[in-house]
NULUM-121961 format. One record per residue (C-alpha): residue number from 1; residue in three letters; x, y, z. Coordinates in steps of 0.2 Angstrom, whole numbers, plus 5000, padded with zeros to 4 digits. Example, Ala and Ser with C-alpha at 12.3 -4.5 7.8 and 13.67 -1.06 7.14 Angstrom:
{i=1	aa=ALA	px=5062	py=4978	pz=5039} .
{i=2	aa=SER	px=5068	py=4995	pz=5036} .
This chain:
{i=1	aa=UNK	px=5107	py=5023	pz=4840} .
{i=2	aa=UNK	px=5100	py=5028	pz=4857} .
{i=3	aa=UNK	px=5082	py=5024	pz=4861} .
{i=4	aa=UNK	px=5072	py=5034	pz=4873} .
{i=5	aa=UNK	px=5065	py=5025	pz=4888} .
{i=6	aa=UNK	px=5051	py=5032	pz=4897} .
{i=7	aa=UNK	px=5052	py=5031	pz=4916} .
{i=8	aa=UNK	px=5036	py=5028	pz=4926} .
{i=9	aa=UNK	px=5033	py=5041	pz=4939} .
{i=10	aa=UNK	px=5036	py=5035	pz=4956} .
{i=11	aa=UNK	px=5038	py=5041	pz=4974} .
{i=12	aa=UNK	px=5054	py=5048	pz=4979} .
{i=13	aa=UNK	px=5067	py=5035	pz=4983} .
{i=14	aa=UNK	px=5086	py=5035	pz=4989} .
{i=15	aa=UNK	px=5100	py=5023	pz=4987} .
{i=16	aa=UNK	px=5100	py=5011	pz=5002} .
{i=17	aa=UNK	px=5114	py=5017	pz=5014} .
{i=18	aa=UNK	px=5116	py=5000	pz=5022} .
{i=19	aa=UNK	px=5120	py=4990	pz=5006} .
{i=20	aa=UNK	px=5126	py=5004	pz=4995} .
{i=21	aa=UNK	px=5113	py=5000	pz=4982} .
{i=22	aa=UNK	px=5118	py=4982	pz=4978} .
{i=23	aa=UNK	px=5103	py=4975	pz=4988} .
{i=24	aa=UNK	px=5115	py=4963	pz=4996} .
{i=25	aa=UNK	px=5122	py=4963	pz=5014} .
{i=26	aa=UNK	px=5129	py=4950	pz=5026} .
{i=27	aa=UNK	px=5125	py=4932	pz=5023} .
{i=28	aa=UNK	px=5114	py=4921	pz=5033} .
{i=29	aa=UNK	px=5108	py=4904	pz=5030} .
{i=30	aa=UNK	px=5090	py=4907	pz=5030} .
{i=31	aa=UNK	px=5089	py=4923	pz=5019} .
{i=32	aa=UNK	px=5105	py=4923	pz=5010} .
{i=33	aa=UNK	px=5113	py=4940	pz=5007} .
{i=34	aa=UNK	px=5098	py=4950	pz=5005} .
{i=35	aa=UNK	px=5098	py=4967	pz=5013} .
{i=36	aa=UNK	px=5084	py=4969	pz=5025} .
{i=37	aa=UNK	px=5083	py=4988	pz=5025} .
{i=38	aa=UNK	px=5079	py=4989	pz=5006} .
{i=39	aa=UNK	px=5072	py=4971	pz=5005} .
{i=40	aa=UNK	px=5085	py=4968	pz=4991} .
{i=41	aa=UNK	px=5080	py=4982	pz=4980} .
{i=42	aa=UNK	px=5095	py=4993	pz=4982} .
{i=43	aa=UNK	px=5084	py=5008	pz=4986} .
{i=44	aa=UNK	px=5070	py=5013	pz=4998} .
{i=45	aa=UNK	px=5057	py=5027	pz=5000} .
{i=46	aa=UNK	px=5063	py=5044	pz=5007} .
{i=47	aa=UNK	px=5053	py=5052	pz=5021} .
{i=48	aa=UNK	px=5044	py=5062	pz=5008} .
{i=49	aa=UNK	px=5040	py=5046	pz=4998} .
{i=50	aa=UNK	px=5034	py=5037	pz=5013} .
{i=51	aa=UNK	px=5022	py=5051	pz=5017} .
{i=52	aa=UNK	px=5015	py=5052	pz=4999} .
{i=53	aa=UNK	px=5013	py=5033	pz=4999} .
{i=54	aa=UNK	px=5003	py=5034	pz=5015} .
{i=55	aa=UNK	px=4992	py=5048	pz=5008} .
{i=56	aa=UNK	px=4989	py=5037	pz=4993} .
{i=57	aa=UNK	px=4984	py=5022	pz=5004} .
{i=58	aa=UNK	px=4971	py=5033	pz=5013} .
{i=59	aa=UNK	px=4964	py=5039	pz=4996} .
{i=60	aa=UNK	px=4962	py=5021	pz=4990} .
{i=61	aa=UNK	px=4954	py=5016	pz=5007} .
{i=62	aa=UNK	px=4937	py=5019	pz=5016} .
{i=63	aa=UNK	px=4930	py=5014	pz=5032} .
{i=64	aa=UNK	px=4922	py=4997	pz=5033} .
{i=65	aa=UNK	px=4905	py=5005	pz=5038} .
{i=66	aa=UNK	px=4904	py=5013	pz=5021} .
{i=67	aa=UNK	px=4906	py=4997	pz=5011} .
{i=68	aa=UNK	px=4892	py=4992	pz=4999} .
{i=69	aa=UNK	px=4887	py=4975	pz=4992} .
{i=70	aa=UNK	px=4898	py=4973	pz=4976} .
{i=71	aa=UNK	px=4913	py=4983	pz=4982} .
{i=72	aa=UNK	px=4930	py=4973	pz=4983} .
{i=73	aa=UNK	px=4942	py=4976	pz=4997} .
{i=74	aa=UNK	px=4960	py=4969	pz=4999} .
{i=75	aa=UNK	px=4961	py=4955	pz=5012} .
{i=76	aa=UNK	px=4978	py=4950	pz=5020} .
{i=77	aa=UNK	px=4980	py=4933	pz=5029} .
{i=78	aa=UNK	px=4993	py=4921	pz=5034} .
{i=79	aa=UNK	px=4997	py=4905	pz=5025} .
{i=80	aa=UNK	px=5010	py=4892	pz=5028} .
{i=81	aa=UNK	px=5023	py=4900	pz=5017} .
{i=82	aa=UNK	px=5019	py=4918	pz=5021} .
{i=83	aa=UNK	px=5006	py=4932	pz=5019} .
{i=84	aa=UNK	px=4992	py=4930	pz=5006} .
{i=85	aa=UNK	px=4984	py=4946	pz=4999} .
{i=86	aa=UNK	px=4968	py=4944	pz=4989} .
{i=87	aa=UNK	px=4953	py=4954	pz=4983} .
{i=88	aa=UNK	px=4937	py=4949	pz=4991} .
{i=89	aa=UNK	px=4920	py=4954	pz=4984} .
{i=90	aa=UNK	px=4907	py=4960	pz=4996} .
{i=91	aa=UNK	px=4891	py=4948	pz=4995} .
{i=92	aa=UNK	px=4882	py=4954	pz=5011} .
{i=93	aa=UNK	px=4884	py=4965	pz=5026} .
{i=94	aa=UNK	px=4877	py=4962	pz=5043} .
{i=95	aa=UNK	px=4877	py=4972	pz=5059} .
{i=96	aa=UNK	px=4874	py=4963	pz=5076} .
{i=97	aa=UNK	px=4877	py=4970	pz=5093} .
{i=98	aa=UNK	px=4886	py=4985	pz=5086} .
{i=99	aa=UNK	px=4898	py=4974	pz=5076} .
{i=100	aa=UNK	px=4900	py=4973	pz=5057} .
{i=101	aa=UNK	px=4902	py=4957	pz=5048} .
{i=102	aa=UNK	px=4907	py=4957	pz=5030} .
{i=103	aa=UNK	px=4902	py=4942	pz=5020} .
{i=104	aa=UNK	px=4913	py=4940	pz=5005} .
{i=105	aa=UNK	px=4914	py=4928	pz=4990} .
{i=106	aa=UNK	px=4930	py=4920	pz=4998} .
{i=107	aa=UNK	px=4928	py=4922	pz=5017} .
{i=108	aa=UNK	px=4919	py=4932	pz=5030} .
{i=109	aa=UNK	px=4927	py=4946	pz=5040} .
{i=110	aa=UNK	px=4918	py=4949	pz=5057} .
{i=111	aa=UNK	px=4919	py=4958	pz=5073} .
{i=112	aa=UNK	px=4923	py=4975	pz=5065} .
{i=113	aa=UNK	px=4917	py=4991	pz=5073} .
{i=114	aa=UNK	px=4916	py=5000	pz=5056} .
{i=115	aa=UNK	px=4930	py=5012	pz=5058} .
{i=116	aa=UNK	px=4943	py=5000	pz=5051} .
{i=117	aa=UNK	px=4950	py=5007	pz=5035} .
{i=118	aa=UNK	px=4950	py=4994	pz=5020} .
{i=119	aa=UNK	px=4959	py=4996	pz=5004} .
{i=120	aa=UNK	px=4946	py=4996	pz=4990} .
{i=121	aa=UNK	px=4949	py=4990	pz=4972} .
{i=122	aa=UNK	px=4950	py=5005	pz=4960} .
{i=123	aa=UNK	px=4946	py=5007	pz=4942} .
{i=124	aa=UNK	px=4959	py=5012	pz=4930} .
{i=125	aa=UNK	px=4954	py=5030	pz=4930} .
{i=126	aa=UNK	px=4953	py=5032	pz=4949} .
{i=127	aa=UNK	px=4970	py=5023	pz=4950} .
{i=128	aa=UNK	px=4978	py=5036	pz=4939} .
{i=129	aa=UNK	px=4969	py=5051	pz=4948} .
{i=130	aa=UNK	px=4973	py=5046	pz=4965} .
{i=131	aa=UNK	px=4991	py=5043	pz=4960} .
{i=132	aa=UNK	px=4992	py=5060	pz=4952} .
{i=133	aa=UNK	px=4985	py=5067	pz=4968} .
{i=134	aa=UNK	px=4998	py=5058	pz=4979} .
{i=135	aa=UNK	px=5012	py=5064	pz=4967} .
{i=136	aa=UNK	px=5006	py=5082	pz=4969} .
{i=137	aa=UNK	px=5005	py=5080	pz=4988} .
{i=138	aa=UNK	px=5023	py=5074	pz=4988} .
{i=139	aa=UNK	px=5028	py=5089	pz=4979} .
{i=140	aa=UNK	px=5021	py=5100	pz=4993} .
{i=141	aa=UNK	px=5031	py=5091	pz=5007} .
{i=142	aa=UNK	px=5047	py=5096	pz=5015} .
{i=143	aa=UNK	px=5062	py=5084	pz=5015} .
{i=144	aa=UNK	px=5056	py=5077	pz=5032} .
{i=145	aa=UNK	px=5039	py=5072	pz=5024} .
{i=146	aa=UNK	px=5029	py=5086	pz=5033} .
{i=147	aa=UNK	px=5018	py=5098	pz=5023} .
{i=148	aa=UNK	px=5026	py=5115	pz=5019} .
{i=149	aa=UNK	px=5019	py=5130	pz=5029} .
{i=150	aa=UNK	px=5017	py=5141	pz=5014} .
């Protein structure tokens, strides 16, 4: 008996040409045999998929100057074992000498000129609508990831 499995819609990908889709390439002692082109996944985004992904990130971001108290933005930082990504809730906003300081519940982010784009936490509804908009945008792109002229 066959069972139907639903596939989640995703941006356009292609099989990795370096590892042939296995996710493994040559061995090194530090990283093992993980393929660096596809990060061990066996596939990567096409130019069209990359453009749609970039479009999605812009839909889910806004300039630091437009933040309000209560908004949550994604913060990335370095830790001893790699990069740490976390959501920070805006507690207060201050502007001094033309520079913006965001006081968060976990840390402060200072020295901003306000034009920096920060990824904002989305509701379930906005996640779905922005993803649908990005998928529609992808369908209107050429193979090279550029908008069609028609």
